[in-house]
py3Dmol code that shows the C-alpha trace and the ligand (Angstrom):
import py3Dmol

protein = """\
ATOM      1  CA  MET A   1       0.120   0.014  -0.031  1.00  0.00           C
ATOM      2  CA  SER A   2       1.355   3.528  -0.676  1.00  0.00           C
ATOM      3  CA  ASN A   3       0.640   6.784   0.584  1.00  0.00           C
ATOM      4  CA  VAL A   4       0.946  10.288  -0.953  1.00  0.00           C
ATOM      5  CA  VAL A   5       4.003  11.888   0.217  1.00  0.00           C
ATOM      6  CA  SER A   6       2.551  15.366   0.672  1.00  0.00           C
ATOM      7  CA  ASN A   7       0.509  13.994   3.696  1.00  0.00           C
ATOM      8  CA  ILE A   8       3.786  13.719   5.617  1.00  0.00           C
ATOM      9  CA  GLU A   9       3.531  15.876   8.824  1.00  0.00           C
ATOM     10  CA  LEU A  10       5.524  15.989  11.981  1.00  0.00           C
ATOM     11  CA  ASN A  11       4.184  13.711  14.645  1.00  0.00           C
ATOM     12  CA  GLU A  12       4.626  16.308  17.540  1.00  0.00           C
ATOM     13  CA  PRO A  13       4.147  14.224  20.494  1.00  0.00           C
ATOM     14  CA  ARG A  14       6.606  11.721  19.159  1.00  0.00           C
ATOM     15  CA  PHE A  15       9.187  14.607  18.215  1.00  0.00           C
ATOM     16  CA  LEU A  16       9.064  16.014  21.783  1.00  0.00           C
ATOM     17  CA  ALA A  17       9.224  12.804  23.350  1.00  0.00           C
ATOM     18  CA  LEU A  18      12.453  12.016  21.591  1.00  0.00           C
ATOM     19  CA  LEU A  19      13.842  15.494  22.003  1.00  0.00           C
ATOM     20  CA  GLU A  20      13.230  15.229  25.665  1.00  0.00           C
ATOM     21  CA  LYS A  21      15.181  12.156  25.866  1.00  0.00           C
ATOM     22  CA  LEU A  22      18.095  13.681  23.574  1.00  0.00           C
ATOM     23  CA  ILE A  23      18.285  16.773  25.726  1.00  0.00           C
ATOM     24  CA  GLY A  24      18.203  14.555  28.859  1.00  0.00           C
ATOM     25  CA  GLU A  25      21.628  13.200  27.744  1.00  0.00           C
ATOM     26  CA  SER A  26      22.996  16.506  26.533  1.00  0.00           C
ATOM     27  CA  LYS A  27      25.233  16.873  29.566  1.00  0.00           C
ATOM     28  CA  PHE A  28      27.074  13.888  28.388  1.00  0.00           C
ATOM     29  CA  LEU A  29      27.017  15.036  24.681  1.00  0.00           C
ATOM     30  CA  GLN A  30      29.086  18.472  25.539  1.00  0.00           C
ATOM     31  CA  ASN A  31      32.107  18.446  23.340  1.00  0.00           C
ATOM     32  CA  ASN A  32      35.030  20.305  24.719  1.00  0.00           C
ATOM     33  CA  PRO A  33      38.067  18.125  25.233  1.00  0.00           C
ATOM     34  CA  ALA A  34      40.069  20.895  26.863  1.00  0.00           C
ATOM     35  CA  GLN A  35      37.388  21.197  29.529  1.00  0.00           C
ATOM     36  CA  GLY A  36      37.561  17.372  29.959  1.00  0.00           C
ATOM     37  CA  LEU A  37      34.150  17.137  28.149  1.00  0.00           C
ATOM     38  CA  ILE A  38      34.248  14.126  25.617  1.00  0.00           C
ATOM     39  CA  PRO A  39      30.717  13.470  24.179  1.00  0.00           C
ATOM     40  CA  GLN A  40      29.355   9.848  24.210  1.00  0.00           C
ATOM     41  CA  GLU A  41      27.280  10.134  21.026  1.00  0.00           C
ATOM     42  CA  ASP A  42      25.945   6.540  21.412  1.00  0.00           C
ATOM     43  CA  LEU A  43      23.718   7.724  24.179  1.00  0.00           C
ATOM     44  CA  ALA A  44      21.958   9.830  21.742  1.00  0.00           C
ATOM     45  CA  ILE A  45      21.875   6.961  18.971  1.00  0.00           C
ATOM     46  CA  LYS A  46      20.247   4.631  21.492  1.00  0.00           C
ATOM     47  CA  HIS A  47      16.950   7.016  21.821  1.00  0.00           C
ATOM     48  CA  ILE A  48      16.950   7.362  17.994  1.00  0.00           C
ATOM     49  CA  LEU A  49      16.918   3.558  17.356  1.00  0.00           C
ATOM     50  CA  ASP A  50      14.352   3.113  20.020  1.00  0.00           C
ATOM     51  CA  VAL A  51      11.938   5.290  18.143  1.00  0.00           C
ATOM     52  CA  LEU A  52      12.750   3.564  14.903  1.00  0.00           C
ATOM     53  CA  LYS A  53      12.904   0.099  16.284  1.00  0.00           C
ATOM     54  CA  PRO A  54       9.463  -0.977  14.815  1.00  0.00           C
ATOM     55  CA  TYR A  55      10.386   0.199  11.433  1.00  0.00           C
ATOM     56  CA  LEU A  56      13.912  -1.426  11.170  1.00  0.00           C
ATOM     57  CA  LYS A  57      14.576  -4.220   8.611  1.00  0.00           C
ATOM     58  CA  GLU A  58      15.628  -6.566  11.379  1.00  0.00           C
ATOM     59  CA  ASN A  59      12.344  -6.167  12.923  1.00  0.00           C
ATOM     60  CA  GLY A  60      10.445  -6.738   9.603  1.00  0.00           C
ATOM     61  CA  GLY A  61      10.428  -3.045   8.555  1.00  0.00           C
ATOM     62  CA  VAL A  62      11.791  -1.103   5.720  1.00  0.00           C
ATOM     63  CA  LEU A  63      14.474   1.257   7.276  1.00  0.00           C
ATOM     64  CA  GLU A  64      18.156   0.294   7.154  1.00  0.00           C
ATOM     65  CA  ALA A  65      20.386   1.393  10.001  1.00  0.00           C
ATOM     66  CA  GLU A  66      24.107   1.179   9.994  1.00  0.00           C
ATOM     67  CA  LYS A  67      25.909   2.431  13.077  1.00  0.00           C
ATOM     68  CA  VAL A  68      29.406   3.353  12.470  1.00  0.00           C
ATOM     69  CA  ASN A  69      31.961   3.819  15.391  1.00  0.00           C
ATOM     70  CA  PHE A  70      35.460   4.843  14.999  1.00  0.00           C
ATOM     71  CA  VAL A  71      35.801   5.485  18.718  1.00  0.00           C
ATOM     72  CA  GLU A  72      34.159   3.447  21.429  1.00  0.00           C
ATOM     73  CA  GLY A  73      30.896   5.134  22.504  1.00  0.00           C
ATOM     74  CA  ARG A  74      31.062   7.833  19.948  1.00  0.00           C
ATOM     75  CA  GLY A  75      28.978   6.620  16.942  1.00  0.00           C
ATOM     76  CA  ASN A  76      27.751   8.039  13.775  1.00  0.00           C
ATOM     77  CA  LEU A  77      24.406   6.622  12.373  1.00  0.00           C
ATOM     78  CA  ILE A  78      23.426   6.121   8.887  1.00  0.00           C
ATOM     79  CA  LEU A  79      19.901   5.539   8.028  1.00  0.00           C
ATOM     80  CA  ARG A  80      18.103   4.702   4.796  1.00  0.00           C
ATOM     81  CA  TYR A  81      14.407   4.516   3.543  1.00  0.00           C
ATOM     82  CA  PRO A  82      14.874   2.541   0.175  1.00  0.00           C
ATOM     83  CA  GLY A  83      13.442   3.813  -3.024  1.00  0.00           C
ATOM     84  CA  THR A  84      12.558   2.028  -6.199  1.00  0.00           C
ATOM     85  CA  GLY A  85      15.598   3.558  -8.130  1.00  0.00           C
ATOM     86  CA  SER A  86      19.185   4.183  -7.979  1.00  0.00           C
ATOM     87  CA  GLU A  87      19.028   7.927  -6.975  1.00  0.00           C
ATOM     88  CA  VAL A  88      19.220   9.147  -3.463  1.00  0.00           C
ATOM     89  CA  CYS A  89      18.245  12.352  -1.550  1.00  0.00           C
ATOM     90  CA  SER A  90      20.260  12.880   1.593  1.00  0.00           C
ATOM     91  CA  PHE A  91      20.144  14.748   4.790  1.00  0.00           C
ATOM     92  CA  VAL A  92      23.656  15.037   6.300  1.00  0.00           C
ATOM     93  CA  GLY A  93      25.225  17.019   9.232  1.00  0.00           C
ATOM     94  CA  SER A  94      22.742  16.869  12.083  1.00  0.00           C
ATOM     95  CA  HIS A  95      25.251  16.110  14.803  1.00  0.00           C
ATOM     96  CA  LEU A  96      24.830  14.385  18.082  1.00  0.00           C
ATOM     97  CA  ASP A  97      27.175  16.369  20.256  1.00  0.00           C
ATOM     98  CA  VAL A  98      26.542  19.871  21.800  1.00  0.00           C
ATOM     99  CA  VAL A  99      28.755  22.863  22.882  1.00  0.00           C
ATOM    100  CA  PRO A 100      29.087  22.944  26.564  1.00  0.00           C
ATOM    101  CA  ALA A 101      26.500  24.845  28.652  1.00  0.00           C
ATOM    102  CA  ASP A 102      27.339  26.566  32.000  1.00  0.00           C
ATOM    103  CA  PRO A 103      24.156  26.076  33.971  1.00  0.00           C
ATOM    104  CA  LYS A 104      25.403  29.439  35.963  1.00  0.00           C
ATOM    105  CA  GLY A 105      24.473  31.279  32.965  1.00  0.00           C
ATOM    106  CA  TRP A 106      21.105  29.774  32.187  1.00  0.00           C
ATOM    107  CA  LYS A 107      17.709  30.781  33.767  1.00  0.00           C
ATOM    108  CA  ARG A 108      16.609  27.139  33.160  1.00  0.00           C
ATOM    109  CA  ASP A 109      18.417  23.724  33.489  1.00  0.00           C
ATOM    110  CA  PRO A 110      20.112  23.480  30.169  1.00  0.00           C
ATOM    111  CA  PHE A 111      19.988  19.798  30.395  1.00  0.00           C
ATOM    112  CA  LYS A 112      16.487  19.345  30.573  1.00  0.00           C
ATOM    113  CA  LEU A 113      13.972  19.957  27.821  1.00  0.00           C
ATOM    114  CA  MET A 114      11.593  22.689  29.108  1.00  0.00           C
ATOM    115  CA  ILE A 115       8.395  23.421  27.094  1.00  0.00           C
ATOM    116  CA  GLU A 116       6.788  26.816  27.625  1.00  0.00           C
ATOM    117  CA  GLY A 117       3.936  27.363  25.112  1.00  0.00           C
ATOM    118  CA  ASP A 118       5.512  27.133  21.668  1.00  0.00           C
ATOM    119  CA  ASP A 119       8.874  27.803  23.063  1.00  0.00           C
ATOM    120  CA  LEU A 120      11.386  25.056  23.715  1.00  0.00           C
ATOM    121  CA  TYR A 121      14.547  25.292  25.971  1.00  0.00           C
ATOM    122  CA  GLY A 122      17.420  23.112  26.510  1.00  0.00           C
ATOM    123  CA  ARG A 123      21.209  22.698  25.126  1.00  0.00           C
ATOM    124  CA  GLY A 124      20.878  21.508  21.804  1.00  0.00           C
ATOM    125  CA  THR A 125      17.335  22.251  21.082  1.00  0.00           C
ATOM    126  CA  THR A 126      18.333  23.649  17.704  1.00  0.00           C
ATOM    127  CA  ASP A 127      22.097  22.943  17.442  1.00  0.00           C
ATOM    128  CA  CYS A 128      21.653  20.134  16.674  1.00  0.00           C
ATOM    129  CA  LEU A 129      19.373  17.630  18.497  1.00  0.00           C
ATOM    130  CA  GLY A 130      16.182  19.234  17.554  1.00  0.00           C
ATOM    131  CA  HIS A 131      17.129  18.492  13.889  1.00  0.00           C
ATOM    132  CA  VAL A 132      18.077  14.969  14.942  1.00  0.00           C
ATOM    133  CA  ALA A 133      14.607  14.583  16.346  1.00  0.00           C
ATOM    134  CA  VAL A 134      12.905  16.010  13.259  1.00  0.00           C
ATOM    135  CA  LEU A 135      14.766  13.768  10.891  1.00  0.00           C
ATOM    136  CA  THR A 136      14.161  10.709  13.022  1.00  0.00           C
ATOM    137  CA  ASP A 137      10.433  11.591  12.918  1.00  0.00           C
ATOM    138  CA  LEU A 138      10.438  11.784   9.304  1.00  0.00           C
ATOM    139  CA  LEU A 139      12.136   8.276   8.991  1.00  0.00           C
ATOM    140  CA  ALA A 140       9.658   7.009  11.484  1.00  0.00           C
ATOM    141  CA  THR A 141       6.757   8.434   9.392  1.00  0.00           C
ATOM    142  CA  LEU A 142       8.313   7.037   6.053  1.00  0.00           C
ATOM    143  CA  GLY A 143       8.672   3.420   7.824  1.00  0.00           C
ATOM    144  CA  GLU A 144       5.087   3.713   9.111  1.00  0.00           C
ATOM    145  CA  THR A 145       3.317   4.811   5.992  1.00  0.00           C
ATOM    146  CA  LYS A 146       5.743   3.297   3.506  1.00  0.00           C
ATOM    147  CA  PRO A 147       5.204   5.627   0.585  1.00  0.00           C
ATOM    148  CA  VAL A 148       6.624   4.421  -2.858  1.00  0.00           C
ATOM    149  CA  LEU A 149       9.462   6.860  -3.549  1.00  0.00           C
ATOM    150  CA  LYS A 150      11.828   6.771  -6.515  1.00  0.00           C
ATOM    151  CA  ARG A 151      14.753   7.871  -4.543  1.00  0.00           C
ATOM    152  CA  SER A 152      16.205   6.570  -1.388  1.00  0.00           C
ATOM    153  CA  ILE A 153      16.065   8.928   1.575  1.00  0.00           C
ATOM    154  CA  VAL A 154      19.362   8.586   3.458  1.00  0.00           C
ATOM    155  CA  VAL A 155      19.965  10.524   6.798  1.00  0.00           C
ATOM    156  CA  VAL A 156      23.520  10.578   8.318  1.00  0.00           C
ATOM    157  CA  PHE A 157      23.799  11.503  11.912  1.00  0.00           C
ATOM    158  CA  ILE A 158      27.322  12.529  12.859  1.00  0.00           C
ATOM    159  CA  ALA A 159      29.597  12.572  15.819  1.00  0.00           C
ATOM    160  CA  ASN A 160      32.149  15.256  16.847  1.00  0.00           C
ATOM    161  CA  GLU A 161      30.672  18.222  14.892  1.00  0.00           C
ATOM    162  CA  GLU A 162      31.313  20.871  17.529  1.00  0.00           C
ATOM    163  CA  ASN A 163      35.176  20.613  18.366  1.00  0.00           C
ATOM    164  CA  GLY A 164      38.104  19.836  16.013  1.00  0.00           C
ATOM    165  CA  ALA A 165      40.477  18.928  18.505  1.00  0.00           C
ATOM    166  CA  PHE A 166      40.254  15.354  17.614  1.00  0.00           C
ATOM    167  CA  LYS A 167      39.995  14.090  14.167  1.00  0.00           C
ATOM    168  CA  GLY A 168      38.886  10.821  12.613  1.00  0.00           C
ATOM    169  CA  ILE A 169      35.545  10.491  14.715  1.00  0.00           C
ATOM    170  CA  GLY A 170      32.756  12.006  12.727  1.00  0.00           C
ATOM    171  CA  VAL A 171      32.063  13.082   9.193  1.00  0.00           C
ATOM    172  CA  ASP A 172      35.762  13.441   8.175  1.00  0.00           C
ATOM    173  CA  GLN A 173      36.396   9.761   8.715  1.00  0.00           C
ATOM    174  CA  LEU A 174      33.047   8.590   7.175  1.00  0.00           C
ATOM    175  CA  ALA A 175      34.108  10.493   3.956  1.00  0.00           C
ATOM    176  CA  LYS A 176      37.471   9.079   4.050  1.00  0.00           C
ATOM    177  CA  GLU A 177      36.353   5.420   4.368  1.00  0.00           C
ATOM    178  CA  GLY A 178      33.787   5.776   1.515  1.00  0.00           C
ATOM    179  CA  TYR A 179      30.568   5.872   3.546  1.00  0.00           C
ATOM    180  CA  MET A 180      29.456   9.224   1.601  1.00  0.00           C
ATOM    181  CA  GLU A 181      29.918   7.871  -1.877  1.00  0.00           C
ATOM    182  CA  GLN A 182      26.439   6.572  -1.826  1.00  0.00           C
ATOM    183  CA  LEU A 183      25.201  10.088  -1.502  1.00  0.00           C
ATOM    184  CA  LYS A 184      26.737  11.409  -4.801  1.00  0.00           C
ATOM    185  CA  ASN A 185      23.784  10.249  -6.856  1.00  0.00           C
ATOM    186  CA  GLY A 186      21.309  13.046  -5.873  1.00  0.00           C
ATOM    187  CA  PRO A 187      20.982  16.257  -3.943  1.00  0.00           C
ATOM    188  CA  LEU A 188      22.491  16.441  -0.319  1.00  0.00           C
ATOM    189  CA  PHE A 189      20.957  18.891   2.183  1.00  0.00           C
ATOM    190  CA  TRP A 190      23.337  19.836   5.208  1.00  0.00           C
ATOM    191  CA  ILE A 191      21.030  20.320   8.198  1.00  0.00           C
ATOM    192  CA  ASP A 192      22.423  22.227  11.104  1.00  0.00           C
ATOM    193  CA  ALA A 193      21.747  25.649  12.643  1.00  0.00           C
ATOM    194  CA  ALA A 194      23.817  27.712  14.971  1.00  0.00           C
ATOM    195  CA  ASP A 195      20.923  30.031  15.294  1.00  0.00           C
ATOM    196  CA  SER A 196      18.059  30.135  17.759  1.00  0.00           C
ATOM    197  CA  GLN A 197      15.461  28.620  15.247  1.00  0.00           C
ATOM    198  CA  PRO A 198      15.328  25.231  13.587  1.00  0.00           C
ATOM    199  CA  CYS A 199      16.128  25.681   9.816  1.00  0.00           C
ATOM    200  CA  ILE A 200      15.432  23.595   6.532  1.00  0.00           C
ATOM    201  CA  GLY A 201      18.995  23.545   5.596  1.00  0.00           C
ATOM    202  CA  THR A 202      22.234  25.553   6.020  1.00  0.00           C
ATOM    203  CA  ALA A 203      23.994  24.211   2.940  1.00  0.00           C
ATOM    204  CA  GLY A 204      23.792  21.598   0.340  1.00  0.00           C
ATOM    205  CA  ASN A 205      25.046  20.202  -2.887  1.00  0.00           C
ATOM    206  CA  ALA A 206      23.151  19.103  -6.003  1.00  0.00           C
ATOM    207  CA  SER A 207      25.045  17.127  -8.563  1.00  0.00           C
ATOM    208  CA  TRP A 208      23.970  17.352 -12.365  1.00  0.00           C
ATOM    209  CA  SER A 209      25.336  16.808 -15.807  1.00  0.00           C
ATOM    210  CA  LEU A 210      24.886  18.428 -19.007  1.00  0.00           C
ATOM    211  CA  LYS A 211      25.534  16.608 -22.264  1.00  0.00           C
ATOM    212  CA  ALA A 212      25.831  18.707 -25.428  1.00  0.00           C
ATOM    213  CA  VAL A 213      25.753  17.219 -29.009  1.00  0.00           C
ATOM    214  CA  GLY A 214      27.569  19.018 -31.886  1.00  0.00           C
ATOM    215  CA  LYS A 215      27.221  18.494 -35.573  1.00  0.00           C
ATOM    216  CA  LEU A 216      30.119  17.429 -37.886  1.00  0.00           C
ATOM    217  CA  PHE A 217      30.467  19.159 -41.205  1.00  0.00           C
ATOM    218  CA  HIS A 218      33.066  19.454 -44.018  1.00  0.00           C
ATOM    219  CA  SER A 219      36.286  21.295 -43.091  1.00  0.00           C
ATOM    220  CA  GLY A 220      35.764  23.435 -46.290  1.00  0.00           C
ATOM    221  CA  LEU A 221      32.433  24.652 -44.881  1.00  0.00           C
ATOM    222  CA  PRO A 222      33.217  25.078 -40.974  1.00  0.00           C
ATOM    223  CA  HIS A 223      30.395  27.407 -40.180  1.00  0.00           C
ATOM    224  CA  LYS A 224      28.059  24.775 -41.099  1.00  0.00           C
ATOM    225  CA  GLY A 225      29.432  22.533 -38.127  1.00  0.00           C
ATOM    226  CA  ILE A 226      28.253  22.975 -34.674  1.00  0.00           C
ATOM    227  CA  ASN A 227      30.833  22.934 -31.859  1.00  0.00           C
ATOM    228  CA  ALA A 228      29.591  20.952 -28.836  1.00  0.00           C
ATOM    229  CA  ILE A 229      32.092  22.409 -26.579  1.00  0.00           C
ATOM    230  CA  GLU A 230      31.071  26.009 -27.471  1.00  0.00           C
ATOM    231  CA  MET A 231      27.404  24.938 -26.957  1.00  0.00           C
ATOM    232  CA  ALA A 232      28.108  23.440 -23.413  1.00  0.00           C
ATOM    233  CA  MET A 233      30.328  26.757 -22.353  1.00  0.00           C
ATOM    234  CA  ASP A 234      27.415  29.009 -23.361  1.00  0.00           C
ATOM    235  CA  ALA A 235      24.872  26.779 -21.589  1.00  0.00           C
ATOM    236  CA  VAL A 236      27.104  26.585 -18.379  1.00  0.00           C
ATOM    237  CA  SER A 237      27.832  30.327 -18.225  1.00  0.00           C
ATOM    238  CA  TYR A 238      24.054  30.935 -18.503  1.00  0.00           C
ATOM    239  CA  ILE A 239      23.354  28.536 -15.718  1.00  0.00           C
ATOM    240  CA  GLN A 240      26.077  30.007 -13.622  1.00  0.00           C
ATOM    241  CA  SER A 241      24.733  33.566 -14.053  1.00  0.00           C
ATOM    242  CA  LYS A 242      21.352  32.281 -12.606  1.00  0.00           C
ATOM    243  CA  ILE A 243      23.066  30.786  -9.716  1.00  0.00           C
ATOM    244  CA  PHE A 244      25.129  33.851  -8.910  1.00  0.00           C
ATOM    245  CA  ALA A 245      22.366  36.193  -9.315  1.00  0.00           C
ATOM    246  CA  HIS A 246      20.399  34.017  -6.722  1.00  0.00           C
ATOM    247  CA  LEU A 247      23.609  33.935  -4.292  1.00  0.00           C
ATOM    248  CA  CYS A 248      23.808  37.731  -4.546  1.00  0.00           C
ATOM    249  CA  LEU A 249      20.189  37.927  -3.310  1.00  0.00           C
ATOM    250  CA  VAL A 250      20.791  35.796  -0.478  1.00  0.00           C
ATOM    251  CA  CYS A 251      23.953  37.780   0.608  1.00  0.00           C
ATOM    252  CA  ALA A 252      21.803  40.970   0.367  1.00  0.00           C
ATOM    253  CA  GLY A 253      19.375  39.261   2.822  1.00  0.00           C
ATOM    254  CA  THR A 254      16.432  39.530   0.462  1.00  0.00           C
TER     255      THR A 254
END
"""
ligand_1 = """\
1
ZN
Zn 25.601 22.496 14.731
"""
view = py3Dmol.view(width=600, height=400)
view.addModel(protein, "pdb")
view.setStyle({"model": 0}, {"cartoon": {"style": "trace"}})
view.addModel(ligand_1, "xyz")
view.setStyle({"model": 1}, {"stick": {}})
view.zoomTo()
view.show()
């Protein structure tokens, strides 16, 4: 049975329940080795997998989960909702660690989710555990409703984003060891925010290809031939002008 994809909406109670658990771990997700704070990202992964459990392949569901640890206790998590084709759409960059919070500077307990009306308080609510909870909820909904999609949806939750003191733990090592290769066949959205609100993407990458076909003609009448390289250059420069015009608008804040 397939459902219409546009029906997908956030399951708010499930989202909040997961976010509460994630923020409840945030004390142990603080990342600042100089202060002796080494995050244990596996604590967050456990809660994510608890939510997704009924929809995982090993339990008769459709979601594929791969936990990748380069350091004990500090995992990355790759989740896939398979599509019917070979292309993908990926959401990468939501990280499981947080920057430290000094409770003395907070009016509320930073390591506990506080819900006041529509406002949510707690370390990592937007950067980035809120995004982790949103994407987990999306995957749970996909696992629950099983819409038929041409593209596979891949989510990569990463360890060690907030501090560069140690290498080889998070996305750098995933890329080095080839885990990101599967994402090249489609757009990639980097989902993270350092601001006070959730966002739909902070950066991204869309791969595309252009094929230009020319026309051969006798060398005595070269003006009757069509040079494919010239056509491709014209087309690319037109596309670039559109991209640069858009970037300028973004920079101007309009
Ligand atoms: Zn972040």
